C-alpha positions as protocol buffer text, in pm:
chain_id: "A"
residue {
  index: 1
  type: MET
  ca { x: -5879 y: -14442 z: -25164 }
}
residue {
  index: 2
  type: PRO
  ca { x: -6211 y: -14436 z: -25388 }
}
residue {
  index: 3
  type: LYS
  ca { x: -6173 y: -14650 z: -25642 }
}
residue {
  index: 4
  type: MET
  ca { x: -6228 y: -14656 z: -26011 }
}
residue {
  index: 5
  type: PRO
  ca { x: -6550 y: -14766 z: -26084 }
}
residue {
  index: 6
  type: HIS
  ca { x: -6647 y: -15042 z: -26283 }
}
residue {
  index: 7
  type: LYS
  ca { x: -6897 y: -15080 z: -26554 }
}
residue {
  index: 8
  type: PRO
  ca { x: -7292 y: -15231 z: -26465 }
}
residue {
  index: 9
  type: GLY
  ca { x: -7438 y: -15550 z: -26559 }
}
residue {
  index: 10
  type: ILE
  ca { x: -7222 y: -15817 z: -26375 }
}
residue {
  index: 11
  type: THR
  ca { x: -7389 y: -16094 z: -26211 }
}
residue {
  index: 12
  type: LEU
  ca { x: -7269 y: -16154 z: -25871 }
}
residue {
  index: 13
  type: PRO
  ca { x: -7162 y: -16508 z: -25738 }
}
residue {
  index: 14
  type: PRO
  ca { x: -7410 y: -16688 z: -25543 }
}
residue {
  index: 15
  type: GLN
  ca { x: -7472 y: -16535 z: -25175 }
}
residue {
  index: 16
  type: ARG
  ca { x: -7652 y: -16655 z: -24852 }
}
residue {
  index: 17
  type: THR
  ca { x: -7862 y: -16402 z: -24703 }
}
residue {
  index: 18
  type: SER
  ca { x: -7892 y: -16421 z: -24267 }
}
residue {
  index: 19
  type: GLY
  ca { x: -7974 y: -16783 z: -24224 }
}
residue {
  index: 20
  type: GLY
  ca { x: -8143 y: -16811 z: -24548 }
}
residue {
  index: 21
  type: PRO
  ca { x: -8068 y: -16996 z: -24875 }
}
residue {
  index: 22
  type: VAL
  ca { x: -7799 y: -16904 z: -25140 }
}
residue {
  index: 23
  type: VAL
  ca { x: -7904 y: -16687 z: -25369 }
}
residue {
  index: 24
  type: ARG
  ca { x: -7816 y: -16458 z: -25658 }
}
residue {
  index: 25
  type: ARG
  ca { x: -7812 y: -16099 z: -25645 }
}
residue {
  index: 26
  type: LYS
  ca { x: -7739 y: -15884 z: -25979 }
}
residue {
  index: 27
  type: ARG
  ca { x: -7595 y: -15523 z: -25978 }
}
residue {
  index: 28
  type: GLU
  ca { x: -7914 y: -15338 z: -26002 }
}
residue {
  index: 29
  type: PRO
  ca { x: -7858 y: -14973 z: -25941 }
}
residue {
  index: 30
  type: VAL
  ca { x: -7977 y: -14856 z: -25575 }
}
residue {
  index: 31
  type: MET
  ca { x: -8038 y: -14443 z: -25589 }
}
residue {
  index: 32
  type: VAL
  ca { x: -7995 y: -14281 z: -25245 }
}
residue {
  index: 33
  type: ASP
  ca { x: -8184 y: -13993 z: -25098 }
}
residue {
  index: 34
  type: ARG
  ca { x: -8131 y: -13929 z: -24759 }
}
residue {
  index: 35
  type: GLU
  ca { x: -8146 y: -13607 z: -24538 }
}
residue {
  index: 36
  type: GLU
  ca { x: -8124 y: -13538 z: -24159 }
}
residue {
  index: 37
  type: ASN
  ca { x: -8037 y: -13227 z: -23925 }
}
residue {
  index: 38
  type: GLY
  ca { x: -8031 y: -13015 z: -24259 }
}
residue {
  index: 39
  type: VAL
  ca { x: -7786 y: -13210 z: -24480 }
}
residue {
  index: 40
  type: ARG
  ca { x: -7901 y: -13436 z: -24756 }
}
residue {
  index: 41
  type: ILE
  ca { x: -7686 y: -13665 z: -24963 }
}
residue {
  index: 42
  type: ARG
  ca { x: -7815 y: -13835 z: -25253 }
}
residue {
  index: 43
  type: THR
  ca { x: -7683 y: -14001 z: -25584 }
}
residue {
  index: 44
  type: LEU
  ca { x: -7530 y: -13791 z: -25787 }
}
residue {
  index: 45
  type: MET
  ca { x: -7662 y: -13831 z: -26175 }
}
residue {
  index: 46
  type: PRO
  ca { x: -7478 y: -13706 z: -26488 }
}
residue {
  index: 47
  type: GLU
  ca { x: -7738 y: -13421 z: -26544 }
}
residue {
  index: 48
  type: MET
  ca { x: -7667 y: -13293 z: -26195 }
}
residue {
  index: 49
  type: ALA
  ca { x: -7309 y: -13215 z: -26285 }
}
residue {
  index: 50
  type: THR
  ca { x: -7141 y: -12866 z: -26253 }
}
residue {
  index: 51
  type: SER
  ca { x: -6820 y: -12729 z: -26323 }
}
residue {
  index: 52
  type: GLU
  ca { x: -6778 y: -12644 z: -25945 }
}
residue {
  index: 53
  type: ILE
  ca { x: -6830 y: -12986 z: -25831 }
}
residue {
  index: 54
  type: ALA
  ca { x: -6592 y: -13120 z: -26124 }
}
residue {
  index: 55
  type: ASN
  ca { x: -6327 y: -12863 z: -25986 }
}
residue {
  index: 56
  type: TRP
  ca { x: -6329 y: -13033 z: -25658 }
}
residue {
  index: 57
  type: LEU
  ca { x: -6199 y: -13364 z: -25778 }
}
residue {
  index: 58
  type: THR
  ca { x: -5893 y: -13156 z: -25933 }
}
residue {
  index: 59
  type: ASP
  ca { x: -5830 y: -12938 z: -25670 }
}
residue {
  index: 60
  type: PRO
  ca { x: -5551 y: -13062 z: -25432 }
}
residue {
  index: 61
  type: ALA
  ca { x: -5678 y: -12867 z: -25121 }
}
residue {
  index: 62
  type: VAL
  ca { x: -6000 y: -13021 z: -25139 }
}
residue {
  index: 63
  type: MET
  ca { x: -5885 y: -13379 z: -25205 }
}
residue {
  index: 64
  type: GLU
  ca { x: -5581 y: -13336 z: -24974 }
}
residue {
  index: 65
  type: GLY
  ca { x: -5762 y: -13585 z: -24726 }
}
residue {
  index: 66
  type: LEU
  ca { x: -5799 y: -13854 z: -24966 }
}
residue {
  index: 67
  type: ASN
  ca { x: -5452 y: -13802 z: -25148 }
}
residue {
  index: 68
  type: SER
  ca { x: -5630 y: -13874 z: -25493 }
}
residue {
  index: 69
  type: PRO
  ca { x: -5662 y: -13546 z: -25716 }
}
residue {
  index: 70
  type: ARG
  ca { x: -5794 y: -13632 z: -26052 }
}
residue {
  index: 71
  type: PRO
  ca { x: -5651 y: -13437 z: -26383 }
}
residue {
  index: 72
  type: HIS
  ca { x: -5837 y: -13164 z: -26503 }
}
residue {
  index: 73
  type: MET
  ca { x: -6177 y: -13264 z: -26647 }
}
residue {
  index: 74
  type: GLY
  ca { x: -6437 y: -13042 z: -26844 }
}
residue {
  index: 75
  type: LEU
  ca { x: -6800 y: -13080 z: -26721 }
}
residue {
  index: 76
  type: ASP
  ca { x: -6857 y: -13354 z: -27021 }
}
residue {
  index: 77
  type: ALA
  ca { x: -6564 y: -13568 z: -26932 }
}
residue {
  index: 78
  type: PHE
  ca { x: -6726 y: -13509 z: -26541 }
}
residue {
  index: 79
  type: ARG
  ca { x: -7057 y: -13614 z: -26663 }
}
residue {
  index: 80
  type: ALA
  ca { x: -6888 y: -13931 z: -26803 }
}
residue {
  index: 81
  type: TYR
  ca { x: -6705 y: -13992 z: -26497 }
}
residue {
  index: 82
  type: ILE
  ca { x: -7013 y: -13994 z: -26274 }
}
residue {
  index: 83
  type: ALA
  ca { x: -7202 y: -14216 z: -26558 }
}
residue {
  index: 84
  type: HIS
  ca { x: -6924 y: -14489 z: -26503 }
}
residue {
  index: 85
  type: PHE
  ca { x: -7040 y: -14549 z: -26099 }
}
residue {
  index: 86
  type: ASP
  ca { x: -7254 y: -14814 z: -26104 }
}
residue {
  index: 87
  type: ASN
  ca { x: -7449 y: -14731 z: -25778 }
}
residue {
  index: 88
  type: PHE
  ca { x: -7432 y: -15067 z: -25645 }
}
residue {
  index: 89
  type: ALA
  ca { x: -7087 y: -15192 z: -25571 }
}
residue {
  index: 90
  type: ARG
  ca { x: -6942 y: -14835 z: -25662 }
}
residue {
  index: 91
  type: ASN
  ca { x: -7145 y: -14536 z: -25565 }
}
residue {
  index: 92
  type: LEU
  ca { x: -7080 y: -14166 z: -25574 }
}
residue {
  index: 93
  type: MET
  ca { x: -7343 y: -13915 z: -25377 }
}
residue {
  index: 94
  type: LEU
  ca { x: -7365 y: -13542 z: -25371 }
}
residue {
  index: 95
  type: ILE
  ca { x: -7380 y: -13399 z: -24997 }
}
residue {
  index: 96
  type: SER
  ca { x: -7569 y: -13069 z: -24994 }
}
residue {
  index: 97
  type: ARG
  ca { x: -7711 y: -12875 z: -24733 }
}
residue {
  index: 98
  type: GLY
  ca { x: -7990 y: -12682 z: -24847 }
}
residue {
  index: 99
  type: SER
  ca { x: -8000 y: -12673 z: -25222 }
}
residue {
  index: 100
  type: THR
  ca { x: -7627 y: -12583 z: -25206 }
}
residue {
  index: 101
  type: PRO
  ca { x: -7380 y: -12852 z: -25304 }
}
residue {
  index: 102
  type: ARG
  ca { x: -7144 y: -12904 z: -25014 }
}
residue {
  index: 103
  type: GLY
  ca { x: -6907 y: -13182 z: -25106 }
}
residue {
  index: 104
  type: LEU
  ca { x: -6886 y: -13558 z: -25230 }
}
residue {
  index: 105
  type: LEU
  ca { x: -6929 y: -13901 z: -25079 }
}
residue {
  index: 106
  type: PHE
  ca { x: -6794 y: -14231 z: -25213 }
}
residue {
  index: 107
  type: LEU
  ca { x: -6914 y: -14554 z: -25076 }
}
residue {
  index: 108
  type: ASP
  ca { x: -6724 y: -14875 z: -25238 }
}
residue {
  index: 109
  type: ILE
  ca { x: -6930 y: -15190 z: -25142 }
}
residue {
  index: 110
  type: ASP
  ca { x: -6847 y: -15559 z: -25152 }
}
residue {
  index: 111
  type: PRO
  ca { x: -7163 y: -15750 z: -25173 }
}
residue {
  index: 112
  type: ARG
  ca { x: -7006 y: -16099 z: -25131 }
}
residue {
  index: 113
  type: HIS
  ca { x: -6886 y: -15980 z: -24774 }
}
residue {
  index: 114
  type: ARG
  ca { x: -7150 y: -15747 z: -24688 }
}
residue {
  index: 115
  type: THR
  ca { x: -6884 y: -15472 z: -24591 }
}
residue {
  index: 116
  type: GLY
  ca { x: -6874 y: -15084 z: -24716 }
}
residue {
  index: 117
  type: ALA
  ca { x: -6589 y: -14799 z: -24749 }
}
residue {
  index: 118
  type: VAL
  ca { x: -6679 y: -14461 z: -24734 }
}
residue {
  index: 119
  type: HIS
  ca { x: -6459 y: -14148 z: -24824 }
}
residue {
  index: 120
  type: LEU
  ca { x: -6604 y: -13836 z: -24818 }
}
residue {
  index: 121
  type: VAL
  ca { x: -6479 y: -13478 z: -24931 }
}
residue {
  index: 122
  type: ILE
  ca { x: -6603 y: -13093 z: -24816 }
}
residue {
  index: 123
  type: GLY
  ca { x: -6533 y: -12868 z: -25157 }
}
residue {
  index: 124
  type: GLU
  ca { x: -6524 y: -12513 z: -25035 }
}
residue {
  index: 125
  type: THR
  ca { x: -6301 y: -12411 z: -24721 }
}
residue {
  index: 126
  type: ALA
  ca { x: -6560 y: -12215 z: -24595 }
}
residue {
  index: 127
  type: ASN
  ca { x: -6793 y: -12517 z: -24563 }
}
residue {
  index: 128
  type: ARG
  ca { x: -6552 y: -12697 z: -24346 }
}
residue {
  index: 129
  type: GLY
  ca { x: -6582 y: -12739 z: -23965 }
}
residue {
  index: 130
  type: LYS
  ca { x: -6980 y: -12658 z: -23995 }
}
residue {
  index: 131
  type: GLY
  ca { x: -7071 y: -13025 z: -23903 }
}
residue {
  index: 132
  type: ILE
  ca { x: -7167 y: -13110 z: -24260 }
}
residue {
  index: 133
  type: ALA
  ca { x: -6879 y: -13402 z: -24265 }
}
residue {
  index: 134
  type: PRO
  ca { x: -6988 y: -13578 z: -23946 }
}
residue {
  index: 135
  type: ARG
  ca { x: -7389 y: -13525 z: -24050 }
}
residue {
  index: 136
  type: ALA
  ca { x: -7320 y: -13687 z: -24393 }
}
residue {
  index: 137
  type: ALA
  ca { x: -7126 y: -13942 z: -24243 }
}
residue {
  index: 138
  type: VAL
  ca { x: -7400 y: -14050 z: -23992 }
}
residue {
  index: 139
  type: LEU
  ca { x: -7659 y: -14066 z: -24329 }
}
residue {
  index: 140
  type: ALA
  ca { x: -7383 y: -14266 z: -24487 }
}
residue {
  index: 141
  type: CYS
  ca { x: -7425 y: -14540 z: -24211 }
}
residue {
  index: 142
  type: HIS
  ca { x: -7779 y: -14533 z: -24215 }
}
residue {
  index: 143
  type: HIS
  ca { x: -7767 y: -14601 z: -24592 }
}
residue {
  index: 144
  type: ALA
  ca { x: -7508 y: -14867 z: -24566 }
}
residue {
  index: 145
  type: PHE
  ca { x: -7708 y: -15050 z: -24277 }
}
residue {
  index: 146
  type: LEU
  ca { x: -8040 y: -14973 z: -24349 }
}
residue {
  index: 147
  type: ASP
  ca { x: -8105 y: -14943 z: -24709 }
}
residue {
  index: 148
  type: ARG
  ca { x: -7830 y: -15181 z: -24803 }
}
residue {
  index: 149
  type: ASP
  ca { x: -7828 y: -15453 z: -24529 }
}
residue {
  index: 150
  type: LEU
  ca { x: -7404 y: -15424 z: -24468 }
}
residue {
  index: 151
  type: GLU
  ca { x: -7303 y: -15599 z: -24152 }
}
residue {
  index: 152
  type: LYS
  ca { x: -6933 y: -15355 z: -24156 }
}
residue {
  index: 153
  type: LEU
  ca { x: -6830 y: -15044 z: -24251 }
}
residue {
  index: 154
  type: THR
  ca { x: -6479 y: -14890 z: -24261 }
}
residue {
  index: 155
  type: PHE
  ca { x: -6366 y: -14535 z: -24291 }
}
residue {
  index: 156
  type: GLU
  ca { x: -5971 y: -14519 z: -24386 }
}
residue {
  index: 157
  type: PRO
  ca { x: -5840 y: -14157 z: -24317 }
}
residue {
  index: 158
  type: LEU
  ca { x: -5490 y: -14071 z: -24371 }
}
residue {
  index: 159
  type: GLU
  ca { x: -5273 y: -14007 z: -24048 }
}
residue {
  index: 160
  type: ARG
  ca { x: -5265 y: -13638 z: -24157 }
}
residue {
  index: 161
  type: ASN
  ca { x: -5631 y: -13611 z: -24199 }
}
residue {
  index: 162
  type: ASP
  ca { x: -5735 y: -13508 z: -23835 }
}
residue {
  index: 163
  type: ALA
  ca { x: -6094 y: -13372 z: -23923 }
}
residue {
  index: 164
  type: ALA
  ca { x: -6176 y: -13746 z: -24043 }
}
residue {
  index: 165
  type: ILE
  ca { x: -6016 y: -13871 z: -23768 }
}
residue {
  index: 166
  type: ALA
  ca { x: -6181 y: -13667 z: -23503 }
}
residue {
  index: 167
  type: ILE
  ca { x: -6508 y: -13761 z: -23700 }
}
residue {
  index: 168
  type: CYS
  ca { x: -6463 y: -14132 z: -23650 }
}
residue {
  index: 169
  type: GLU
  ca { x: -6339 y: -14114 z: -23303 }
}
residue {
  index: 170
  type: LYS
  ca { x: -6651 y: -13888 z: -23198 }
}
residue {
  index: 171
  type: ALA
  ca { x: -6863 y: -14144 z: -23362 }
}
residue {
  index: 172
  type: GLY
  ca { x: -6739 y: -14414 z: -23136 }
}
residue {
  index: 173
  type: LEU
  ca { x: -6577 y: -14629 z: -23413 }
}
residue {
  index: 174
  type: ARG
  ca { x: -6316 y: -14871 z: -23349 }
}
residue {
  index: 175
  type: LEU
  ca { x: -5967 y: -14809 z: -23413 }
}
residue {
  index: 176
  type: GLU
  ca { x: -5875 y: -15149 z: -23590 }
}
residue {
  index: 177
  type: GLY
  ca { x: -5526 y: -15075 z: -23683 }
}
residue {
  index: 178
  type: ILE
  ca { x: -5279 y: -14860 z: -23878 }
}
residue {
  index: 179
  type: LEU
  ca { x: -5122 y: -14938 z: -24184 }
}
residue {
  index: 180
  type: ARG
  ca { x: -4788 y: -14787 z: -24188 }
}
residue {
  index: 181
  type: SER
  ca { x: -4632 y: -14611 z: -24470 }
}
residue {
  index: 182
  type: HIS
  ca { x: -4909 y: -14739 z: -24701 }
}
residue {
  index: 183
  type: ARG
  ca { x: -4975 y: -14445 z: -24926 }
}
residue {
  index: 184
  type: ILE
  ca { x: -4782 y: -14208 z: -25110 }
}
residue {
  index: 185
  type: ASP
  ca { x: -4811 y: -13831 z: -25081 }
}
residue {
  index: 186
  type: GLY
  ca { x: -4897 y: -13690 z: -25432 }
}
residue {
  index: 187
  type: ARG
  ca { x: -4759 y: -13356 z: -25342 }
}
residue {
  index: 188
  type: THR
  ca { x: -4434 y: -13442 z: -25103 }
}
residue {
  index: 189
  type: GLY
  ca { x: -4318 y: -13813 z: -25221 }
}
residue {
  index: 190
  type: GLU
  ca { x: -4378 y: -13909 z: -24818 }
}
residue {
  index: 191
  type: ARG
  ca { x: -4474 y: -14209 z: -24747 }
}
residue {
  index: 192
  type: LEU
  ca { x: -4829 y: -14169 z: -24498 }
}
residue {
  index: 193
  type: ASP
  ca { x: -4992 y: -14374 z: -24279 }
}
residue {
  index: 194
  type: GLN
  ca { x: -5338 y: -14487 z: -24299 }
}
residue {
  index: 195
  type: ARG
  ca { x: -5582 y: -14579 z: -23991 }
}
residue {
  index: 196
  type: ILE
  ca { x: -5876 y: -14820 z: -24023 }
}
residue {
  index: 197
  type: TYR
  ca { x: -6160 y: -14751 z: -23831 }
}
residue {
  index: 198
  type: GLY
  ca { x: -6466 y: -15017 z: -23821 }
}
residue {
  index: 199
  type: LEU
  ca { x: -6829 y: -15024 z: -23735 }
}
residue {
  index: 200
  type: LEU
  ca { x: -7020 y: -15311 z: -23737 }
}
residue {
  index: 201
  type: ARG
  ca { x: -7428 y: -15327 z: -23758 }
}
residue {
  index: 202
  type: SER
  ca { x: -7443 y: -15441 z: -23392 }
}
residue {
  index: 203
  type: GLU
  ca { x: -7240 y: -15137 z: -23306 }
}
residue {
  index: 204
  type: TYR
  ca { x: -7403 y: -14914 z: -23517 }
}
residue {
  index: 205
  type: ASP
  ca { x: -7753 y: -15057 z: -23364 }
}
residue {
  index: 206
  type: LYS
  ca { x: -7638 y: -14908 z: -23034 }
}
residue {
  index: 207
  type: ALA
  ca { x: -7433 y: -14600 z: -23106 }
}
residue {
  index: 208
  type: ALA
  ca { x: -7662 y: -14443 z: -23412 }
}
residue {
  index: 209
  type: PRO
  ca { x: -7891 y: -14254 z: -23193 }
}
residue {
  index: 210
  type: ALA
  ca { x: -7605 y: -14106 z: -22973 }
}
residue {
  index: 211
  type: PHE
  ca { x: -7389 y: -14025 z: -23275 }
}
residue {
  index: 212
  type: ALA
  ca { x: -7693 y: -13831 z: -23429 }
}
residue {
  index: 213
  type: ALA
  ca { x: -7735 y: -13641 z: -23148 }
}
residue {
  index: 214
  type: LYS
  ca { x: -7396 y: -13516 z: -23099 }
}
residue {
  index: 215
  type: THR
  ca { x: -7399 y: -13400 z: -23439 }
}
residue {
  index: 216
  type: ALA
  ca { x: -7751 y: -13238 z: -23443 }
}
residue {
  index: 217
  type: GLY
  ca { x: -7637 y: -12900 z: -23343 }
}
Protein backbone atom coordinates (compact mmCIF):
# COMPACT_ATOMS: atom_id res chain seq x y z
CA MET A 1 0.00 0.00 0.00
CA PRO A 2 1.25 3.55 -0.58
CA LYS A 3 2.98 4.88 2.52
CA MET A 4 2.50 8.32 4.00
CA PRO A 5 5.18 10.63 2.65
CA HIS A 6 8.04 11.87 4.76
CA LYS A 7 9.35 15.40 4.77
CA PRO A 8 12.21 16.15 2.34
CA GLY A 9 15.69 17.33 3.20
CA ILE A 10 17.13 14.12 4.66
CA THR A 11 20.61 13.10 3.55
CA LEU A 12 20.83 9.44 2.61
CA PRO A 13 23.57 7.08 3.88
CA PRO A 14 26.55 6.40 1.56
CA GLN A 15 25.76 4.19 -1.45
CA ARG A 16 27.83 2.36 -3.98
CA THR A 17 26.99 2.99 -7.62
CA SER A 18 27.38 0.16 -10.15
CA GLY A 19 30.91 -1.01 -9.47
CA GLY A 20 31.93 2.54 -8.57
CA PRO A 21 32.94 4.32 -5.39
CA VAL A 22 30.71 4.98 -2.44
CA VAL A 23 28.92 8.30 -2.85
CA ARG A 24 26.39 10.33 -0.90
CA ARG A 25 23.10 11.11 -2.55
CA LYS A 26 20.59 13.66 -1.31
CA ARG A 27 16.86 13.67 -1.53
CA GLU A 28 16.65 15.95 -4.52
CA PRO A 29 13.17 15.97 -6.12
CA VAL A 30 12.88 14.23 -9.48
CA MET A 31 10.09 15.60 -11.64
CA VAL A 32 8.36 13.08 -13.91
CA ASP A 33 6.78 13.77 -17.29
CA ARG A 34 6.48 10.80 -19.64
CA GLU A 35 3.94 10.15 -22.38
CA GLU A 36 3.42 7.15 -24.63
CA ASN A 37 0.51 5.69 -26.58
CA GLY A 38 -1.76 8.59 -25.60
CA VAL A 39 -1.24 8.21 -21.84
CA ARG A 40 0.87 10.56 -19.73
CA ILE A 41 2.26 10.41 -16.21
CA ARG A 42 3.68 13.50 -14.54
CA THR A 43 4.50 14.67 -11.05
CA LEU A 44 1.37 15.98 -9.36
CA MET A 45 2.01 19.48 -7.99
CA PRO A 46 -0.22 21.29 -5.47
CA GLU A 47 -1.31 23.85 -8.05
CA MET A 48 -2.65 21.01 -10.24
CA ALA A 49 -5.05 19.84 -7.54
CA THR A 50 -8.78 19.71 -8.23
CA SER A 51 -11.72 18.58 -6.14
CA GLU A 52 -12.30 15.75 -8.63
CA ILE A 53 -8.83 14.31 -8.06
CA ALA A 54 -9.08 14.79 -4.29
CA ASN A 55 -12.34 12.84 -4.26
CA TRP A 56 -10.64 9.78 -5.79
CA LEU A 57 -8.62 9.29 -2.61
CA THR A 58 -11.73 9.28 -0.44
CA ASP A 59 -13.92 7.17 -2.72
CA PRO A 60 -13.93 3.51 -1.55
CA ALA A 61 -14.92 2.39 -5.05
CA VAL A 62 -11.79 4.00 -6.50
CA MET A 63 -9.40 2.95 -3.74
CA GLU A 64 -10.84 -0.56 -3.48
CA GLY A 65 -7.81 -2.09 -5.17
CA LEU A 66 -5.43 -0.49 -2.70
CA ASN A 67 -7.75 -0.93 0.28
CA SER A 68 -6.67 2.50 1.52
CA PRO A 69 -9.37 5.17 1.16
CA ARG A 70 -8.57 8.36 3.06
CA PRO A 71 -10.91 10.54 5.12
CA HIS A 72 -12.63 13.30 3.19
CA MET A 73 -10.36 16.29 2.57
CA GLY A 74 -11.04 19.70 1.10
CA LEU A 75 -9.00 21.20 -1.71
CA ASP A 76 -6.59 22.99 0.63
CA ALA A 77 -5.99 19.81 2.60
CA PHE A 78 -5.43 17.89 -0.63
CA ARG A 79 -2.83 20.43 -1.78
CA ALA A 80 -1.07 20.04 1.57
CA TYR A 81 -1.16 16.26 1.16
CA ILE A 82 0.46 16.56 -2.29
CA ALA A 83 3.15 18.89 -0.92
CA HIS A 84 4.27 16.28 1.60
CA PHE A 85 5.51 13.98 -1.14
CA ASP A 86 9.24 14.61 -1.50
CA ASN A 87 9.24 13.35 -5.13
CA PHE A 88 12.34 11.35 -4.38
CA ALA A 89 11.50 8.43 -2.10
CA ARG A 90 7.76 9.18 -2.10
CA ASN A 91 6.35 10.06 -5.49
CA LEU A 92 2.79 10.97 -6.51
CA MET A 93 1.96 11.26 -10.20
CA LEU A 94 -1.12 12.15 -12.20
CA ILE A 95 -2.22 9.78 -14.94
CA SER A 96 -3.93 11.54 -17.82
CA ARG A 97 -5.18 10.86 -21.31
CA GLY A 98 -5.20 13.94 -23.45
CA SER A 99 -5.80 16.83 -21.09
CA THR A 100 -8.14 14.87 -18.82
CA PRO A 101 -6.97 13.42 -15.47
CA ARG A 102 -7.65 9.68 -15.30
CA GLY A 103 -5.92 8.38 -12.19
CA LEU A 104 -3.04 8.48 -9.72
CA LEU A 105 0.23 6.60 -9.57
CA PHE A 106 2.28 6.14 -6.42
CA LEU A 107 5.95 5.16 -6.53
CA ASP A 108 7.79 4.37 -3.28
CA ILE A 109 11.57 4.10 -3.70
CA ASP A 110 14.20 2.58 -1.44
CA PRO A 111 17.30 4.36 -2.79
CA ARG A 112 19.74 2.34 -0.73
CA HIS A 113 18.66 -0.92 -2.34
CA ARG A 114 17.55 0.62 -5.66
CA THR A 115 14.09 -0.86 -5.47
CA GLY A 116 10.68 0.65 -6.06
CA ALA A 117 7.04 -0.29 -5.43
CA VAL A 118 4.26 0.92 -7.73
CA HIS A 119 0.58 1.36 -6.91
CA LEU A 120 -1.98 3.00 -9.20
CA VAL A 121 -5.68 3.75 -9.36
CA ILE A 122 -8.00 4.85 -12.15
CA GLY A 123 -10.53 7.42 -10.99
CA GLU A 124 -13.79 7.09 -12.86
CA THR A 125 -15.46 3.76 -13.57
CA ALA A 126 -15.94 4.75 -17.21
CA ASN A 127 -12.16 4.97 -17.67
CA ARG A 128 -11.40 1.47 -16.42
CA GLY A 129 -10.76 -1.40 -18.77
CA LYS A 130 -9.60 0.94 -21.56
CA GLY A 131 -5.89 0.23 -21.40
CA ILE A 132 -4.99 3.32 -19.38
CA ALA A 133 -3.66 1.45 -16.34
CA PRO A 134 -1.36 -0.90 -18.35
CA ARG A 135 0.08 2.03 -20.28
CA ALA A 136 0.64 3.98 -17.07
CA ALA A 137 2.40 0.92 -15.63
CA VAL A 138 4.71 0.82 -18.66
CA LEU A 139 5.55 4.49 -18.15
CA ALA A 140 6.25 3.81 -14.46
CA CYS A 141 8.70 1.10 -15.50
CA HIS A 142 10.41 3.43 -17.96
CA HIS A 143 10.77 6.08 -15.27
CA ALA A 144 11.97 3.67 -12.59
CA PHE A 145 14.62 1.97 -14.69
CA LEU A 146 15.68 4.70 -17.11
CA ASP A 147 15.29 7.89 -15.09
CA ARG A 148 15.89 6.59 -11.56
CA ASP A 149 18.37 3.79 -12.27
CA LEU A 150 16.49 1.29 -10.11
CA GLU A 151 17.37 -2.38 -10.27
CA LYS A 152 14.04 -3.86 -9.23
CA LEU A 153 10.39 -2.84 -9.27
CA THR A 154 7.52 -4.53 -7.46
CA PHE A 155 3.75 -4.46 -7.86
CA GLU A 156 1.74 -5.68 -4.87
CA PRO A 157 -1.95 -6.13 -5.76
CA LEU A 158 -4.47 -7.59 -3.38
CA GLU A 159 -5.62 -11.06 -4.33
CA ARG A 160 -9.08 -9.69 -5.15
CA ASN A 161 -7.71 -7.03 -7.52
CA ASP A 162 -8.21 -8.97 -10.75
CA ALA A 163 -7.45 -5.99 -13.01
CA ALA A 164 -4.05 -5.31 -11.40
CA ILE A 165 -3.15 -9.00 -11.43
CA ALA A 166 -4.02 -9.17 -15.13
CA ILE A 167 -1.71 -6.23 -15.85
CA CYS A 168 1.18 -7.88 -13.99
CA GLU A 169 0.69 -11.19 -15.77
CA LYS A 170 0.27 -9.56 -19.17
CA ALA A 171 3.56 -7.75 -18.60
CA GLY A 172 5.29 -11.03 -17.84
CA LEU A 173 6.20 -10.08 -14.29
CA ARG A 174 7.33 -12.86 -11.99
CA LEU A 175 5.01 -13.85 -9.15
CA GLU A 176 7.44 -13.88 -6.24
CA GLY A 177 5.01 -14.87 -3.53
CA ILE A 178 1.64 -14.50 -1.86
CA LEU A 179 1.38 -12.97 1.60
CA ARG A 180 -1.47 -14.83 3.26
CA SER A 181 -4.05 -12.79 5.19
CA HIS A 182 -1.72 -9.81 4.97
CA ARG A 183 -4.27 -6.97 4.91
CA ILE A 184 -7.59 -6.21 6.56
CA ASP A 185 -10.49 -5.18 4.33
CA GLY A 186 -11.57 -1.70 5.41
CA ARG A 187 -15.21 -2.46 4.56
CA THR A 188 -15.73 -6.01 5.79
CA GLY A 189 -12.92 -6.68 8.27
CA GLU A 190 -12.00 -9.75 6.23
CA ARG A 191 -8.30 -10.61 6.03
CA LEU A 192 -6.96 -10.39 2.48
CA ASP A 193 -4.10 -12.09 0.66
CA GLN A 194 -1.62 -9.90 -1.19
CA ARG A 195 0.48 -10.91 -4.19
CA ILE A 196 3.99 -9.70 -4.90
CA TYR A 197 5.12 -9.43 -8.51
CA GLY A 198 8.67 -8.40 -9.31
CA LEU A 199 10.56 -7.10 -12.32
CA LEU A 200 14.35 -6.86 -12.48
CA ARG A 201 16.17 -4.33 -14.62
CA SER A 202 17.58 -7.15 -16.78
CA GLU A 203 14.07 -8.51 -17.31
CA TYR A 204 12.76 -5.04 -18.12
CA ASP A 205 15.43 -4.57 -20.79
CA LYS A 206 14.14 -7.71 -22.51
CA ALA A 207 10.41 -7.41 -21.84
CA ALA A 208 9.66 -3.69 -22.08
CA PRO A 209 9.44 -3.47 -25.90
CA ALA A 210 7.05 -6.41 -26.09
CA PHE A 211 4.94 -5.14 -23.19
CA ALA A 212 4.70 -1.68 -24.72
CA ALA A 213 3.59 -3.21 -28.01
CA LYS A 214 0.89 -5.26 -26.26
CA THR A 215 -0.59 -2.17 -24.61
CA ALA A 216 -0.39 0.10 -27.65
CA GLY A 217 -3.77 -0.80 -29.08
